[in-house]
N, C-alpha and C positions, 0 to 999 in steps of 0.2 A: 246573331244567334238563331234567328228564325230559319236562316238558310242551313245552318248546321243541323238544326233539329229536323228540317225537311230531309236532308241527306240521310240522317240516321233512320228516319221513318221509312224511307225508300228501301234501305238495306234490310230492315226488319220485314218489310212487306215481301221482298224478293225471297228472303229466307223461308218465310211461311209458305210461299208459292211452291218452293221445292218440295216441302213435305206434303202439301196438298196434292201436287201432281203425282208423286210416288204413290201415296195411299190410294188415290183414285184408280190407279192402274194395276194394283195388286191382283184383283180377280183375273185380269187378262194375262198377266205374267204367270200366275198359278195354272191357268188353263193351258197355256202354251207349253209349259214345262211338264205338266202332268204330275204335279207334286201334291201331297196331302197337307192337312193342317199341321201335323207334327213337323214335317220337313220345312214348311214355311216358318213355323215358330223358331226352328234352329237358325234359319237364314236371318230372321229378324233379330235374333239374339246377337248375331254378328254386328248388326247395325248399332245396337246399344253398347256392345263392348268397345267398338271403335270410338264412340263418343267418350266413354269413360276413360279410355287410354289417353286421349288428346286433351281433354278439357282441363285437368289439373295443372298441366304445364303451360297452358296458353297465356296465363298471366305474366309469366317471366318473358315469354316471347313478345308480348305486347309492350312490356316495359323496355325491351331492347330495340325492337323494330318499329313499334307504333301500331295502333289498331288499324289504321288505314292500309298499310302495307300487308298486314297479316290477313285482313279480310280479303284483300285483292288476290292473294295467293290461294287461300283456302277455298274461296268461292269458285275459282277455276277448277280445282281438284274435285270439289263437291259436285258441280254440275256435270263434269266429265264422268264421274262415277254414277250419277243419276242416269245419264244416257247409256252407260255400260250396263246398268241393271236391266234396262229395256232390251238389250241385245243378248243377255245371258243365255247360254245354251244348255245349262244344267244347274243342278242345285249348288254345286261347289263354286261355279263361276258367279252365280247369283250371290252367294254368301260372301265371296271375295269382293264383289262390287259394292255390296252393302257395308262391309267392314270399312272399305276406303271411304264410302259416303259418310259413315258415322264418324270416322277419324277426322275428316275435313270439316264436316258440318258442325260437329260439337265444338271444334276450335273456332270456327266462324261465329258460332253463337256467343261464345265467351267474348270474343273481340268486339262484336257489335254492341254488347252490353257495356264493355269498358268505354267505348266511345259515347254511348248514351249517357252513362253516369257522368263523364267529364263535361259533356255539353250542359247537362242539368246543373252541375256544380258551378260552371262558369257563368251560366245565365241566372243562377239563383232561382231556378224554377223546378217544378216536379213534373216533367214530361214523360218519365219512364213508363207509367201506366199506358200512355197513348202509344208509345213505341210497341209495347206488347200487344195492344189492341190492333195495331197495324199488322203485326205478325199473324194474328188470328184472321184478319181480313184477307191477307195473302194466302193463308192456307185454305180458306173458303173459296177464294177465287181460283186457286190452283186445282182444287177438287172439282169445282164447277166446270173448268175448262176440260179436265179429264173426262168428266161425264159427257160433255158435248162431243169430245173426240171419239169416245166409245160409241155414242149414239150414231155418229157419222160413219162408223166403220173404220176409223183410223187406228192402226195397230199401236201397241204400246211403245214399240221402238221408235217410230217416227215422231209420235206425240211427245215422248220424253226428251228426244233430241231437240225438238222445237222449244219445249218448256225450259230446257237447259240454256239455250241461247237467249231467250227472252229474260229469264231470271238473271243471267249474268249481265245483260245490258242494263237492266234496272239497277242492279247492284253497283255497277261502275258509274252510273249517273249519280247515285247517292254518294259514292266515294269522292267524287269531285267536290263535294261540299263539306267533307270531313275536316275536323281540326286535328292538330298534332298535340296530343295530351302529354307527350314526353317532356315538352318544354316547361310544363307546370308541375312536374312530379316533385313532391316534397322530399327533402333529404334530411337525414339526421345531422345534428350539429357537428358530430365528429366525422362526418362523411361516410360512415358505415351504413349499410342498408338496415332499415328497421324491421323487426320481426312482425309478420302479418298476423300472427295468432294472438288472440286476446280473449278474455272472458266474454266480452261483448260479441266478438265475432263467432265464438262457439254458440252463443245463444241465438244469434241470427241464423246460424246453420240449423239449429234445432227447430226454430220457427219455420224455416224453409222446408225441412223434412216433414213436419206435421202437415203443412198446408199442401205440399205437392203430392203426398200420399192420398189426401182427400180428393185432390183434383184428378189424379190419375185413376183413382177408384171409380169416379163417376163415369169416366170414359169407358172403362172396361166392364163395369158391373151394373150401372144404374139401369140401362135398358133391359138387361137380362133379368134383373130382380123385379122390375115392374111387370115383366111378362110372366115369369114363373112364380114369383112370390106374391104378387098382388093381383094376378089374373087378368091383366090388360092384354089386348091383342098385340101382336108384334109391331104393327104400325103405330098403335097408341104408345107402346113402350118406347119405340124409337123417337117419338115426339118428345118424350120426357127428357131424353138426352139433348135433343135439339134446343129445348127450353134452357137447359143448363148451359150449353155452349153459347147461346145467344146472350144470356145474362152475363157470362164471363166477358164477352167482347164489349157489350154495352157498358158494363161496369168499369172496364178499363178506360174506355173513352171518357167516361164521367169521373174517373179517378183523380185526375189532376185537380179538378175543381173541388172534389171532396177533401183532398189532402190540403189544399190551400185554405179551406174553411175549418177543418177539424185538426189539422196537423197530421203528419204521417202516422204516428202511433195511434192517434184517436180514430182515424179512418180505418185502420187495420183492426183495431179493437171492436169498433161498431160492426164492421163487416163480419168479423169472426163470430160475434154473438148472433148475428142474423144467420150465419152458416150453421151454427149449432141447431138453431130452430129449424132450418131448412132440411138438414139431414134427418132429424127426428120425424118431421112431417113427411118427407119423401118415403121413408121406410115404413112408417106406421099408418099413413093415411088410408082410410077405407075406400076411397074412390079416386078417380083419375084427377079431378080438378084440384083437390088439396095436395095430391102428389106432385102435380105440375108446379103448384105454388112452392112446394118444398124444394123442387129442383131449381126453380128460379132463385130462391134465397140461398141455396147451396152454392150456385154459381157466383152470385153477388158476394157471398161470404168469403170466398177464397180468391177472388180475381185479383185483388190488390197485393196479396202477400208476397208473391214472388217478385214483382217489380219493386215493391218497397224494400224487400231484403237486398236486392241488387243495389238500390240507391244507398241504403245504409252501409253496405259493404264498401261502396265506392268512397265513403267519407272516412275510411280508416287510413292509417299511415302508408299502407301499401295497397292502393285501390285495385290495381290489376290482379294481383295475386288473391286478394280477398274476394273479388268478384268471381274469379275462376273457382275458388273453393265453394262459394254459395251456389253457383250454377251447376257445378258437379254434383253437389248434394241434391239439388232439385231434379236433375236428370236421373240420377241414380235411384232416387226414391220413386219417381214415376215409373221406372222400369221394374224395380224390385217390389214395390209396395203392392200393386194389384195381384201378382202371383201369390204373395203371402196371404192376402185376404182370401184368395181362392182356397189355399190350404187350410186356413182357419175355418172357412165355411164348411169344409168337409166334416169338421168336428162339432161346431155349434150352430151351423146354419148360416146362410148368406145374409139374412136379415139382421141377425145379431152381430155378425161381423161388420156390416155397414154401420150399424148403430155405434160401434166402437170408434168410428171416424169422428163422431161428435165430440168424444173425449180429446182427440188430437186437435181439433179446431178450438176447443176450449183452452188448450195449452197455448195456442196462438194468441187468444184474447188475453191470457194472463201475462204473457211475455211481451206483448205489444210495445210497452214503454222502451224496450231496448232499441226499437227502430226509430226513435225520435231523431229529428234532424240535428246534426251536430254543426256548431259554428265553424265556418271555414276560415283558414288562416291566410287567405289572399293568394294562395299558391295557384289557384285555378284561374290564371290569367288567360286572356284570349290569345291564342297562337295558332298559326297555320303551318 
């Protein structure tokens, strides 16, 4: 099972590197195409729309073809679209490449979470936070490689082509260690498929929604608020988000041990309470040091919720479809939540809007018991 976990971690890392590589070369692509922020925003919207189209149906695809085959196919399309984005000659071709990237990448994301959940259930372990931490490391590594490429004068097109090849090679190395989760899929006694929707799954979705809105808001608004709302310099404000992102990654690596000690729901509840305190401190702190401490607690507070929600969804009767639903909610809220906060900020101010996130994270703490680990029925047998 350690080999299967390693394979899953490699695929998560490669997936993160794809995002990191693309994000790092956005300035170069914008400069080459001569487009403005509004046009870039419309192109990036195509990326999000592609993901939201493909993610909800990926669970059914994994149940039929298996997560290994599905990742193998979608990863090829995703890295080809990544390379095409670097070659785009105009706004529409860029938007088209990003739509295909989102279409394939979102489906890839669901499928690798399906495999991660199956490996965890088979091993009786809670490794999902570590997989997501590997994704974060991959994104950091991909962004760092992009920064070095830009510093060396390498254009976006050749760099993204190289990144595509490397990411695909790492992905296929991980796929060689994958398990076949279809052999262990539970069936209803009458042979008919069981309905994936349940009250518990809806609550898991609500928890995911609340946490990922808070996570996405930090990425889009924390640095800006520390700059314009708290009077920090741009460099100091950027450091605030760096503290948040580092806490997210470190918290996920430590998350498996925390879940083993406190239980999944206990670890998420404790984290959420820390997150509430962190958001309040980051928004109201009168100086940089307590604001950074708040950003750290904010990151630690939300870092385990998405992995825990995926794990809990994977323990339902229809794990692939349930994971697809939860990840779709997570992606959708990350995409939609921050713009809504911006619209609310025009009415009541950015600080008060961000304080409202503390209420969402408090909902996570209240609903955390729904994430408790469910007893397995022995269906998760080891199968290749």
